[in-house]
N, C-alpha and C positions, 0 to 999 in steps of 0.2 A: 343493243349493239354488241351481242355476245361474240360474233365473229371478229369484230374489230378488237375487242378485249383479248381474245385468244391469240390473235396475231401479235399484239403488243406483248403479251405474256411470253410468247415463243421467242421474240427478239430479245427480251430481257433475260430469259433463261439461257439462251445460247451465248450471249455476250457475257453474262455472269459466270458461266461455266469456264469459258476461255480465260477471262480475267482472273478468276480465283485460282485457276491452275497456274497461270503465269506468276501470280504473287507468291504461291507456294514454292515455285522453282527459284524465283529471285531471292526469297527468304532463305532457302537452303544454301544458295551460293553466298549470301551475305554471312550466314553462319560459319562457312568455311573460312572467310576472311577474319571473322572475330576470333576463331580458334587459333589462327596464325599470328594475328597482330595484337589482340587484346585478351590475353589468357585470364586476367582477373575477371573480366566481364563474363566469359564463358564459365569459369569455375563458380561464380556467384549465381548465374542462371541455373546451373545444374546442382547447386548446393553441394559441390564437391570440395570437401575440406582437406582430404588427404589424397596424395598421388597414389593411385592404385594401378596394378599391372594391367596392361592392355589385353583384351578389350574390357574396359570398365563397365560397370552396371549403370543403367540410366535410372535416375530418381523420378518416377512418375508422380509420386506424392511425397512431400517432405515438409517438416516444420522446423526450419533452421533456427538455431540460437547463436547469434553472432558473438555475444559476450563470452560464451563457453566454447565457441568454434566447434559445434557439433549439431547434429540433427536429433531432435527429440524423438521423432517418429518418421519412418520413411517406408515407402513401398518401391522396390527396385525391380527393374527388368534386366536380367543378366545379359552382359556382353552387347549392349545396345548403344552405349554412349559414344564409343569410338566410331561406330558405323554412322550414327546420326551426325555427330559433330565434325568428323574428319573424313568420312567415307572410307575408313580403314579399320581393320581389326588389330593392326600392329602399332598404331599411333598412341602414345601415352598422353593422357589428359592431366596436366599438372593441377594439384590441389592447392587450395588457398593458403594453407599453412606453409607449404614449400615455396609458393610464390612470394609470400611475405618475407621469408628468409632471403630469397634472391634479391628482393627489392631493398633490403637492408644493406646488402653489399653495394647495390647501385647507388644508394643514397650516400654511402660513405665515399664512393668514388666521385659522386657529384659534389661533395663538400670540397674535395681537392680541386675540381674544375672551377667552382665558384670562387674559392680563395685565390687561385692562380689568376683568374680573370680580373678580380679586384686589384690584384697587385699590378697587372698589366695596365689597367686603367689609371692607376696612381703613378705610373711612370717607370715601373720596374720592367725593363725590356730585356732582362738577362736571358740567355739561352736556356738556363735551367727552368725558369718560370714559364717560358713559352713552351718548352718540351712537356712540362707538367700539364699545362692546359690542353695541349694537343693529345696527350695520352688519355685524359679523362673527359674530354669535351662532349663525347657522346652521351654521358650521364649527367650533363650540366642541369637539365630539367629536373632530374630527381633530387639534386641538391637544393633546388629552389622550393621543393615541397616543404622544406623545414621552416620557411617564412611564417607558416601558420603556428609554429610551436616555439620559435625562438627569434629574438631580435638580432642575434649575431650567429650566422650560419657556421662560421669558422670555429666557434666554441660550443657547438651543439653537443649535447650529452648522448649517451647510449639510449637513455629513456626517450629523448627527442627523436632519435633515429627510429626506434621501435614504433613510436606513435605515428610518425610520418609514413612508415611502411604499412602499418595497419590501416591507415586512412585511405590507402589505395584500393581497399576492398569496399565496394559499395554496399548498400543495405541489401543483404542476401535475401531476407524474407520477402521484401517488396519486389525485388527483381525476379525471384523464383516464381512467385505466383502471378505477377503481371505478365510474364512471358507465357505462362501456361494458359492464362485467360485469352491472350492474343491468339495463340495456336488453336485453342479449342473453338473459338468463334470462327476462325478461318476454316477449320475442318467442317463445322456445322454449315457454313455458307456453301462450301464446295458440295456437300451432300445434298443440300437444298436445291442447288442449281442442277446437279446431276439427275435427281429424281424428277425435277420439273422438265428437263429435256426428254427423259424417258417417257413421261406422260404425254408430252407433245408429239413425240415420234410415233407413239402407239395410236395417235389420232382418236383419243377418247372424245366422246360427244361433250362431256362436261369435266372440267378440272375439279378434282375433289376439294370439298370445302376445307378439310384439314390442311391441305397443301396451301391453299390461299391464306388461311389464318397463320400458318407457319411463316409464309413469305411476309405477311404484314408485320408480325412481331419481330422479324429479323431485320427490319429496316434500320434500327439504330446500331446494329452490331458492327457494321464496317467502320463507323465513326469511333466506337468504343475500342475496337481492335487497333485502329490507327493510333489512337491516343496511347494505348498500352505499348505499341511498338515504339513510339517516340519516347516514352518514359524509359523503356529498356535501352534505347540508343543513347539518350542524353544522360540519364542517371548512371547507366552502366559504365560510362567512360570517366566518371568522376574519380579523382579530383583534377582531371585534365580538360583544358580547352583544346589544346593541340596535344594529342596523346604522346607522352614521354618527353615533351619539349616545354610546353607552357602550362603551368598550373592555373586553375580557375581563379584562385585567390589573387593572382597577379594580373588578371585580364578582365576583372569585373568593371562594369561601367562606372563612369564618374557622375552619372545622372543621380539626382536626389530621389528620395522615395516619393516626394510630391510630384516630380516630373513623370515618373513611371506610373504613379496612380492616376494622374490626369489622362495620360495617353491610353491607359488601360480602360478607363471608364468611357472615353470617347469611342474607342473600338467597340466596347460592350454596347453602348447606346446605339451606334449605327447598325451593328449587326443584328441587334434585337429588332430594330425597325424593319430591316430587310427580311428577317425571318418571319415577322408578322405579315408583311406584304406578300411574301412568297407563299405562305400557308393559305392566306385568303384566296389568292389567285388559283392555287392548286385545287382547293376545295370547290371554288366556284366553277371552274371549267371541267373538273371531274364530274360534277353534278350535271352540267350541261351536256357532257358527252361529246363525241366527234361531230355531232350535228351542228355544234357551235361554229364550225369552219365553213358551213353553208356550201357544201359541194353537191347536195341533193342525193348523195349515195347512201345515207345512213338512216337508221330505223325511224327516228323521230321526224325526219324530213320527208319521208315517203307518204304520199297521199293515197289512202286506200279507197277504192271505188265503193260507193254506197250499195248496200244490198237491196235488191228489188223484192 
């Protein structure tokens, strides 16, 4: 049933090419939003410790050291970061050191907002207290970040503020490489689908074995790339549940570890069973081929006339 298999391959190649191209476009648009609204995440993804003049260089390879706030080794592509991250040669990409300094100011303002709101809740409705809260309320969430480091936000020390500001930078090494694994797998998939479409369009009698093996070994990569993307998304916005408003430490679930463990293992058990059943059926019907649908049109259903 080679003809059937080639048609199936052609449909998969065409769909895969369009889908991978759309994912790349949507990923690029999402990157623009990250650059605008989550500068810490972008700086960590690019291992950009210092704010450099536009257009900044793109770190193709780097080995970040978070404790020393520098890269041990990096390979840069000049003038590419601004074009990739913001589609502009004039936009400045803020570095993590400068972001931390700005966040320290926001946290200090947030302390004023938290203190004023506590006073309002305790019954102090004076115009001065209300004016103070209205002045600093946009940074209220930054003040709440201090709950990880002190029991009394109003008496937070400079050391507490520095630690809270530094905690807003996610794990740079993990984010940097996870993002690049995701992008690399996406590019490889796009190339695979593009070559496959070219082979189909050229109407070769046989699809090359190396291309079939490549396609086979690439089956897990969309799942790996998706997991990497979720890691970049979720870990990259830490320590926020609602960015700039609600810290994760104040929105964690009240469920016990036992409850979470039970639900996890139930999901694990059910999905493992479904996976086994799915793989069994896939292998079974793949071996039977399209003749299993009994239309009379495929190779193993055709009756050849006996030779005289």
